[in-house]
N, C-alpha and C positions, 0 to 999 in steps of 0.2 A: 726901527730903533725902539727899544723898551726903556722905561723910565729908570730902571735900576740895573741896567746891563753891565755897568762898570764895577759892580760890587760882588764880593765873594762872602758867602755865609756858611758857617759850620753849625749844623743842627745836632745838638745833643739830646733834644727833647724826645720823650717816649710816650707822650699823651696827646690828647686831642688839642689842647690849648697851644702847645708849642708847635705841633705839626701844622695846625691851621695858620699860625703866624708865619711859619716858614713857607707855606703854600702861597699866601698872599704876596710875599716878597718874591718868590720864585716866578709867580705868574706875571710879575712886572719885570722879569728879565734877569734878576740876580742869579748867580750860580750858587745853588744851595747844595752843600755836601752833607748828606745825612749819615751819621755814624750809627750802625746797628750791631747788636751783639751777634757774633758769629753763630750760625746754626738756628737761632730763634728769631732774631730781628726784633723790630718794634712790637710791643704788646698790642698795638692797634691792628696788627696783621691778623690777630686772632679774634677780632670783634666783627660781628656781622653787620649788615646782611652779607651773605656769601653767594658767589655765582661761579660759573665756569667749571672746568674739570682740570685739576692739577694739584700741585703741592698745597698743603693746608695754608701755609703762610702767604700764598699768592692769590687767594680767592676772596679777600675781604673787600667789599664795596666801600666801606668806610676808609680803609687805608688807601684805596685807589683814589678816592676824592681828595683826601688830605695831603697827598704827596705828588701831585702832578708837577712836572718840570724839575724834579729833583734828581740827584745822583746818590746811589746807595753804596756805602763802603762798609764792609764787614770789619768792624774794629770796636772792641769794648773799651771805652775811655777809662773805665775803672780798673782795667787790667794793668798791673805794674809793667808788664812786658810791652805794653803799647805806649808807655809814657813818652819815649823819645819821638815816636811818630806823631803823637798828639801835640807835643810842643812845636814840631815843625809845621803842623797844620795851623796851629794857633798863630804862629808868626806870619802866616800868609793870608789870613782872612781878615775881613773888616768887621764882621759881626758874629757873635755866638748866641744861639737861642737855646735856653734850657728850661725845663719845667719839673726838675726833680725836687725832692724835699730839701728844706734848708739844711745846709751843712754839706751836701753832696758835692757841690762845686769845689769847696775847699779840699775835700778828700782826693780830688783828681789834680790838685795843684793849680786851681783857678780860683783863688780866694778873692771874692768881690772887694774886700777891704784893701787888698794889695794890688788891685788891678792897675792903678796909675803907675806903679813901680815895675811890675812884671811885664805888662803889655800896655804901654801908655797910649797907643792909638786905637786900641780895640774897644768896640762897643759890645758890652755883655748885657743881654736881656734875660732876666730871671722871672719866670711866671710861676707863682705858687698860690695856693688857696688863700693864705693870710699874710703873705710877705715873708721876708728872709729872717725875721726875728719874732716869730709868734710865740705865745705861751705854749707850754708843753702839750696841753690837751688839744691844741690846734695845729700841731705840726703835720698831721696827716688828715686829709679830708677828701671826700668825693664831691662831685658836682651837686648832689642833693643837699649835702650839708651847707655848702656855700650858698646855694639858692635860698635856703630858709634863713641863713644868717644875714643875708642882705636885705631882708624885708619883703622879698618878692612872694614868699609864701602867704603873706597877708594881703598883698596887693592883687594877686591874680588867683582865681577869677574874682571880679567884683561881685558883690551879692552872695558871698560864700556862705554856705550853711555851717554855722558854728558848731553844730552837733556832729559834723563829720570831719575827718582828718584833713589837714591842708594838702593841696595838690602839688605835684611836681610841675615844673615849667614846661614850656613848649619843647618838644624834642627830647633827646637824651642828654645833650651836652651844652645847654644854653650858656651857663657860666664860662665854660671853656671857650666857646666860640667868641663870646664877648671879650674875654681876657686876651685871646689871640689877636682879635682885631685891634684892641687897644695897644697891644705890644707892637704890632706891625706899624701902626701910626707913630708910636714913640720912636721906633727904630729909624724910620724915614726922617723924622724931625731931627734926631740926633746925628744922622749922617749929614744932613744939611748944615747943622751947627758945626760939625767937624771940618767942613770945607773951609771955614774961617779960622777956627781955633787950632786945628791940627791935633786935638785931644780926644781921646775916647772917654767913655763913661759907663757906669753901671746903671742899668734901668731896672727898677724893681716894680713888678706888676703883681698886685694882690687881687685875685679874682673877686673876692668879697667886696672890696672897695669899688672895683669896676662895676659890678652889678648894682651896688647901692647907688652909684651915680646915674644909673639908667632908670631908676624907679620913677622919676618924673617930678613935676613941680610939687606934688603932695609932700614928698620928703623935704623939699626946700621950705615949704610952709611950716612944717613941724620944727625944722631947725631954727627958723626965724621966729617961732613962737606964735604964729598965726593959726595953728591948728593944735588941738590937744594931742599929746603923745601918750599912747597907752599900748597895752598888749592885746587889746580887743582885735579879734579877727577882722572886723569890718572897719578898722581904723583908717584904711585908705579908700574906703568905698565912698563914692560921691552920691550914692543913694538915688541915682536917676534910673530911667527905664532901659538903660543899655543892657545888651545881652545877646546871646546866640539863640536863634530861633529856627525851628524846622521849616523847610520849604518842601515843595513836592519832590524835588530832585536832590535834596541835600540840606544844607544849612546856610544861614546868612547871619552876619553880625550887624547890629544897629547901635549907633551912639547918638544920644540927644542931650544937649546941655544948654541950648540957647533958643530964643524965640524964633530965629530963622529955621532951626531944625524942626520946631513944632509946626511952623507954616509949611515947610516942605512935606512933612508927614500928612498934613491936612490935604494938600493938593494930591499927593500920591494916593490917598485913600478915598478921594472924592468928597471931602467935607462931610464926614459921617456925623450923625446926631450925637454920639457919645462924646465927641471932642468939644462940643459946644457947652458942655457942663463944666469944663475945666477953665480956671482963670487964665487969662492971656499969657501972663509971665510966670506961670506956676513952676516951671523948671528952675527958675532962679530964686523965687521968693516963697513959694508954697509947695515945695516938693515933699509931700507927705508919703509915708509908706502905703497908705490906702490908694492914693492916686497913682503911685508907681505900679502897684499890683494891678489896678484896673487897666492902666495903659498897656502893660505887658500882656495882659490877657487878650485885649483886642488886637494888638500887633501879632501875637502868636496865632490867633484864629485866622487873620487875613493872610499872613505869610504862608500858612499851610496850604493855601490855594494858589501860590505863585511858584514860578521857577526862579532859581537864585540869580542867574546871570541877567535876564531881562529886567527883573525888579531892581537889581542893583544899579543897572545902567539908568533906569528911569528915575530912581531916587537921587542919584548923584547929579543929574541934570537940574533937579529941584533944590540942590544944596543940602540934601540930607545925607549924613554919613551912614551908608548901608553898603556892605561889601559881601561878596560870596565867601564862604569858608571853603578853601580849595584843598583838594587832594593832589597827589603826584600827577595823575592823569590830567587834571584840570590845568596845572601849570604847564605841562608839556603842550597842551592844545591852546594855550592862551595866545590870542592874536597880538597882545602887547609884547609878550616875551619873544614871540617869533619875530616881530618887527624890530626889536632891539637886539636880536641875535644873542639872547641870554644863554642859550645852550650851545655847546660846542661838542663835536664828535671826535672821539679818540679811539684808537685801536690798541687794546692791551693784549699782550701775548697769551694770557690765561683767560681773562674775562671777556675778550672779544671786543667788538665795536659797540660803544655805548655813548649816550648823551651825558655830558657833564655840565653842571651849573658853572657859569663864569663868575663875573662880579657885577654888583648893582651900581657901578659907576664907570665912567669912561673918560679917559683923557684923549683929547683930539689928536695929539701928535705922538704920544707914547703910551698906547693902550696896553692893557693886560691881555696876554694870549696864552692859550693852552697849546703847547707845542709838542709835549711828550707825555705819555702816561706815567703813572707811578712806577718806579723801578722795581725790578726783581731784587730779592735780597742779595746784596753784594755784587750787583751787576757792574758797578764801576770801580770796584776795589783796585784792580790791577792798574788801570789807567790813572786814577787819582794818586795812588801811593807812589807810582813810578815818577810822577811829577814832583813828589815831595822827597825823592831820594830814599824812600823806604825800601 
């Protein structure tokens, strides 16, 4: 039994945010019906990486990841000829997930402002860069725009060189993944609320707001007036010796902000002479740029002689935050990931047998499961629409 087995979801989304939201819900057992334009399908089908041998729209590794456990129906919801079929589907589902530009839903007859009248029990979740009523200049945006509008361009990496352009975030779609996760959690909460109220609702997810909420306590301190607010690139920088350093076999990240971290580093390095010249609580009270630079120089020299996994394990036993910077092969080989069963194997008709990431959380009685690979375009059209009388 999966947690969401009793629910039916209609996915209108055509981007990473909405598809990731749908995946999270599908992996917990909900029936997710994905509507795709006939002939072309979702735009994510044409985004790499690609594998296998077969039709162009069936070789995307990204689409394969985002759409496990879903059913694909070839139907363009914006096509007037599909209006009756769409209405029948909407009458039978519990949730609709959409990530199109503001105004698109109203154009297909699903006006968020009229939802309580037209579909009073339906949960409609809209995921957009800046919400359903943005200013005109923000009606369309990519993840890179959202990333920098949220403040993350100033926050990562710390110690940024102000002479160089801000960097993009980790991966290609960080804002989309975070917005999709937020949307999935809100949908589950709204389903729970509906059990008592019997009413649906419109859930509005703005990716920019979601990402701003993830910035951490520094933003909170700025809002509270405890830190200066400015447009300086280093406004979020805590000015400590944290950073990514080269090891013999890759890289490691270290974070230090407290006396316990300093003590851990001292033990790890064997109480070197250079550390004895630093004040005991310098990280909190006397963290000058000169001391940070000297500390980083010594850390870099020492880590260059170490392997990332053993040094991280030794550091963590001493209470020092030091972790390896992992690549895909590192994660696949990770003893912790293997112990937790983080990867699951699925057979896709075009991509073949592959390992798929599951979820970083587990419910004891109703766990998430990968039961079927991403569907081929229109694979379930006949069966689903026959059930709707189309």
